[in-house]
C-alpha positions in Angstrom: 78.3 -3.4 87.5 80.5 -0.5 88.9 77.4 0.9 90.7 76.8 -2.5 92.3 80.4 -2.8 93.4 80.3 0.7 94.8 77.2 0.0 96.7 78.7 -3.2 98.2 81.9 -1.4 99.2 80.0 1.5 100.9 77.8 -1.1 102.7 80.8 -2.9 104.0 82.4 0.4 105.1 79.2 1.2 106.9 79.3 -2.2 108.6 82.9 -1.8 109.6 82.1 1.7 111.0 79.1 0.2 112.9 81.3 -2.5 114.4 84.0 0.0 115.4 81.3 2.2 117.1 79.9 -0.9 118.8 83.4 -1.9 120.0 84.1 1.6 121.3 80.8 1.5 123.2 81.7 -1.8 124.8 85.2 -0.4 125.8 83.7 2.7 127.4 81.3 0.7 129.5 83.7 -2.1 130.7 85.1 -1.4 134.1 88.8 -0.7 134.5 91.0 -3.6 135.5 93.5 -2.6 138.1 96.1 -5.4 138.4 99.6 -4.2 139.3 102.9 -5.6 138.1 105.6 -5.3 140.8 109.2 -5.5 139.8 110.7 -7.5 142.7 113.5 -5.4 144.3 112.6 -2.3 142.3 115.6 -1.0 140.2 117.9 -3.6 141.8 115.9 -6.6 140.8 116.2 -10.1 142.2 119.8 -10.2 143.4 122.0 -10.3 146.5 122.3 -7.4 149.0 118.7 -6.4 148.8 116.4 -6.7 151.8 113.2 -8.0 150.2 111.3 -7.7 153.5 111.8 -4.0 153.5 111.0 -3.8 149.8 107.7 -5.6 150.3 106.8 -3.6 153.4 103.9 -1.2 152.9 102.9 -2.8 149.6 99.5 -4.5 149.2 99.6 -7.4 146.9 96.1 -8.3 145.6 94.8 -11.3 143.7 95.6 -11.0 140.0 98.6 -8.8 140.5 102.0 -10.0 139.1 105.5 -10.2 140.4 108.2 -9.5 137.8 111.6 -11.0 138.6 114.7 -9.6 136.8 117.9 -11.5 137.6 121.1 -13.0 136.3 119.8 -16.1 134.5 123.2 -17.8 134.6 123.4 -17.8 138.4 120.0 -17.4 140.1 116.6 -18.9 140.0 113.1 -18.3 141.4 111.7 -21.1 143.5 108.3 -21.0 145.3 108.5 -23.0 148.5 106.5 -23.5 151.7 107.0 -21.5 154.8 109.3 -24.1 156.5 111.6 -24.3 153.4 111.5 -20.5 153.2 112.7 -20.1 156.7 115.4 -22.8 156.3 116.4 -21.7 152.8 115.8 -25.3 151.6 115.5 -25.4 147.8 115.3 -29.3 147.6 111.5 -29.6 147.2 110.1 -26.4 145.6 106.3 -26.1 145.1 107.0 -24.4 141.8 110.1 -23.4 139.8 109.3 -20.1 138.1 112.7 -19.9 136.4 112.2 -19.9 132.6 115.8 -19.2 131.7 115.4 -15.6 130.3 116.2 -13.8 133.5 112.9 -11.9 133.3 110.1 -14.0 134.7 106.6 -13.2 135.7 104.7 -14.9 138.5 100.9 -14.4 138.6 99.4 -14.0 142.0 96.1 -15.6 141.2 95.2 -17.1 144.7 94.8 -15.2 147.9 97.3 -16.8 150.3 100.9 -16.5 151.5 103.6 -16.9 148.9 107.3 -17.7 149.7 110.1 -17.3 147.1 113.7 -18.1 147.4 116.7 -18.3 145.1 118.5 -21.7 145.4 122.2 -22.3 144.8 123.0 -20.7 148.2 121.7 -17.3 147.3 118.9 -17.6 149.8 121.4 -17.4 152.6 122.5 -14.1 151.2 119.0 -12.7 151.6 117.4 -13.7 148.3 114.0 -14.6 149.7 110.7 -13.0 149.6 107.5 -13.6 151.6 104.3 -11.9 150.7 100.6 -12.2 151.5 98.1 -11.8 148.6 94.8 -10.3 149.6 91.4 -10.0 148.0 91.1 -6.7 146.3 89.1 -4.1 148.2 85.6 -3.3 146.8 85.4 -0.3 144.5 84.7 3.0 146.2 81.0 3.6 146.7 79.4 6.7 145.3 79.0 9.5 147.8 75.4 10.3 148.7 73.7 13.1 146.7 73.3 16.2 148.7 69.6 17.2 148.4 70.4 20.9 149.1 72.9 21.0 146.2 72.0 23.5 143.5 73.2 21.3 140.7 70.6 19.2 139.0 70.8 15.4 139.6 70.9 14.5 135.9 74.4 16.0 135.5 75.9 13.3 137.6 74.6 10.6 135.2 75.3 12.4 132.0 79.0 11.5 131.8 78.3 7.8 132.5 75.6 7.3 129.9 75.9 10.0 127.3 78.8 8.6 125.3 77.7 4.9 125.4 74.2 6.0 124.3 75.6 8.0 121.4 77.6 4.9 120.3 74.6 2.6 120.7 72.4 4.9 118.7 75.0 5.2 116.0 75.4 1.4 115.8 71.6 0.9 115.7 71.2 3.5 113.0 74.0 1.9 110.9 72.3 -1.5 111.2 69.0 0.0 110.3 70.5 1.7 107.2 72.4 -1.4 106.2 69.6 -3.8 106.3 66.6 -1.7 105.3 
């Protein structure tokens, strides 16, 4: 009986090890996600006396990035409005109220378009307004062409991309073979 229990436990350990190897192989081959979380206003946050036009200048906001608003939850809010209401600081008909009450709210930028944010309660007139344009992310950089006169063999450029995943795949296949045969 003890031998049977030991065999079952070692088989389950082998299965877990195989699953771990398989998961690692998947993680190695999945491309990196590059969404960025921007803290609106940097260290000052979402507050008065910050020029958000200057803060946003030079930044590229891409689809699937995030805006992180840090503010005094007892006084301020985050309202998404249209361009006309943004320019007039009109908080009467927001498109969306992103205020959740914690003073630390996140806005997903999941559509490529212009976004307009203001703080109501009169704070917009003090400069608490942000307009950004969300763009489609640029394509990943293409590989540079291989120089035919290079002394390095071609296979070295592919070794790093395929060697580790191949080792994991072979290990997982071997584990499955040992487990079931």
